[in-house]
Structures are given as structure tokens and as C-alpha cells.
N, C-alpha and C positions, 0 to 999 in steps of 0.2 A: 757187549762191546764197551771198552773204556778208551778214553783218550785224555791227554793232557789238555788243560784249558788253554785258550788262545793266549799267547804271550808267555807261556811256560817255556822251560829250557828245551833244547833241541832233542835230547834223548831222555826218555823216562828212566828214573832210577831202577825200576823193576826190569827194564830191558838190558841191564848191565850185569845181571846175575841169573843163574839157572835154577831158580827156586820153584818147587812144586806147590807152594802155598795156595790154599783154596781162595783166599781173598786177593792176593797180590802176585802170585806166581804166574809168570809168563808161560811156563811149561805145563800148567794145569788147564787142559782143554775144557774142563767142566767148571772151572772157577770163574771168579769175577774178572780176573786179569786187569785190576785197576792200574792206571798209569799216572804216576806222580812226578812233578817237577817244580823247579823254583819259578816263582813269579814275585819278584822283589824279595822281601824277607819271608813271604809265605810260601808254603808248599800247596800246590793246587792240582786237583784231578776232576775231570768230568767223567761220570759213569752213568750208563743207561741200563736200568734193570730189565730183566727178562719177564715174560708173562708168568712164569712159574715162581717168581719171587713174591707172589701175592699173599697178603694177610687178610684183612677185611676186604670184601669185594671192591675191586678197583683201587685198592691201597697197597703200598709197599709194606711188607712184614717187618716188624721192628728189629728182629734179630739180624735181618739182612743189613739194615742200617748200621747196627752195631759192628757187624763183620767188616763192612767197608771202612767205617771210622777207625776201628782198631788197626787195620793194615795201613791205612793212610797215615795215621798218627805215629805208628812205629817207624814208618819210612821217613816221617818228618824228623824224628829224633835221630835216626841213623844218618840221614843226609846232613843234618846240622852238625853233628859230631865230626863227620868226615870233612865237611867244609871248614869247620873251626880248627881241625887238626891238620889241614892241608893234605888229606889222604884221598886218593882217587877211589871212587866206587867202582869195583871191578871184581871179577871172579878170580880166585876165591876171595870172598869177603872175609876179613880178619875178625870183624865183630859186627853185631847189630843190636838192636834193642828189642826186648821181649816185654809184652804188656803184663803188668802186675795188677792194675786196677782200671776200671772204667766207670765213670759217672756220666750217664747219658740222659739228657732231657729231650723229650719229644714235644716240640712246640706246636706243631700242627701235623695233621695227617699228610702223608706224601702220596700223591697220585702215582699209580703203578706206571703210567705212561710218561711220567716226567723224567728229565735228565737231572741228575744230582751233580752239583758242583761242591766238592769238599775243599775247604780252605783251612789250613792248620799252621801253627807256629809254636815254637818252644817257648814256654813261660820261664822255665828254669832248668839248668843242666849242671851236674858235677861230674866227677870222674866215673861214677857208677850208676847214676839215675838221671832221669829226664821227666819233666812234666810238660805235657802238650795240651793245647786247646785246639779243638777242631769243631767246625760247624759244617752242616750240610744245608746247601741252599737250593731252592727250586726257583728259577728265575731270579728275582730280586728279593725273595722272601726267605728268611732263615727258618728252616723247618725242624732242625735239631742242633743241639749244642752239647759238646762233650769235653770232659777233662780226663786225661789218661795219664797214668804213671807207668814208667818203663824202667827196666833194669838192663844195663849193658851186659851182653853175654859174648864170650869168645866163640868163634865159629871154627877155629883152626884146631 
């Protein structure tokens, strides 16, 4: 189950499009179904792992963290571009951002029972690329930190 963090916008970005993405698609019943929204200048999501997302006993598997970060970061880039260009996020979406690289630091193991709060913001953006910084938090502790690169892609 995923939800936007308290104080986030009224509707999650992902709820405005019909994507089947494993990480962020609301139409993928087997996926994470993360929900991202604005909280100030950051994009925030709270996500609850399932027991089968296990890595080491009692710990969240690292690739699961990477998947959540990638989807949240690409939505951060996509939403920022839409906001900056005064374009509404709605189906059919004319463009989005596709991840081209991920640098992910695991700062501490994440308990499988923990809720993750993902917080991200755009570091830089031009007409074709974006760089996003995203952290995963457990309570008040930063558990992982990532920097992602994205390329703008036409969807029409």
C-alpha cells in the first residue's frame, strides 16, 4: 500500500494517468503503486513494503528500494516540468522522464516492517534532461540517498 505523505497535494500524480508501471502504475495490481505529490518544493511519498520484499532476514531488499526511488524520482522530474511549463498532468500525458542513471547509497539497513518516506527534488533541469536527488527515510533517519538522471521522452 502506498500513500502520499501528510501535507502532500490532494491527488497523487500517478492517479492522474493510466500507467501499468510496476513501481508507480496505479493499474498494476501486483506493483508498488507509489503515490507522489507536492509538499512545498519537494515531492513526497510514503510507501509500505510487503513481506515478500525481503532481502536479508527482516530487512528490505536493496533492489526494491532502487525501484521505489527510480519511480518517485522520475515523477519528481515529470511533475516539476509540468509545473514549470504550466501544463496539467492528465491522460494522455504528452511527455515524461525516463531514468538514464541511478547512484544509490544505502546508509543503513531498512527494516521490512518500516514505512518509507521518499523525499525528492530537482537539482537541475533543461529542455531534455533532469537531475533529481531523492532520499528514503524511516522515521527521522535517512536510510538511503540517491541521485538520478532522466531524459525527457515524448509519449504521444
